[in-house]
Structure formats: structure tokens, C-alpha cells
N, C-alpha and C positions, 0 to 999 in steps of 0.2 A: 366494160371490156370483158367481164365474166361471161355475159350473154354471148359475146362474139366467139369466145373460146369454146363454149358449149355447142354453139351453132356449127363451128368448124369441125368439131368432132362428131357431130350428127352426119355432116356431109362426108367426112372421111370414112365413116362406118357404112355408107350406103343406106342410111336410115335404118340400120339394124344394129343398135347399141350393143347387143349381146355378142357381136362379132369383135368388139374392140374395147380393151380396158381403158379407163379414164384415170389419169394420174394427176392429183392435186393435193396440196396441203390446206387449201382454203375450205373450211367446214361448210360455209354457205354453197359454195360451188360444188362441193361434193354432194351435198343434199340435193341440189337440182340435178346433178348428173345421175344420181341414183333414182330420182323421180322419172327421168327419161328412160331408165333401164340399163345404164352403164354399170359394170362392175367397177368400183373405185378403189384404186390403190394409193397409197399404202393403207 
């Protein structure tokens, strides 16, 4: 399920993760999002 959320965020950002913050409290998902280039909140 985490992969689906991250994939959806990549699509929503137009493959430009710097244009959209990623919000999650899941530490593993946050790490994956950071690795893709998202700024993770909180």
C-alpha cells in the first residue's frame, strides 16, 4: 500500500517531487519519499 501512495504522489507531482510536499507519519514511507526527492512533512 505504501508503494501505491508514493506512486500516486509521483503522478500528482508530474514526476517533479520538488513541486509537492509529501505528508506521512510512517518512517519507512518517509524515507522512500525522501529518496524520490520529496520534502516530507511533518
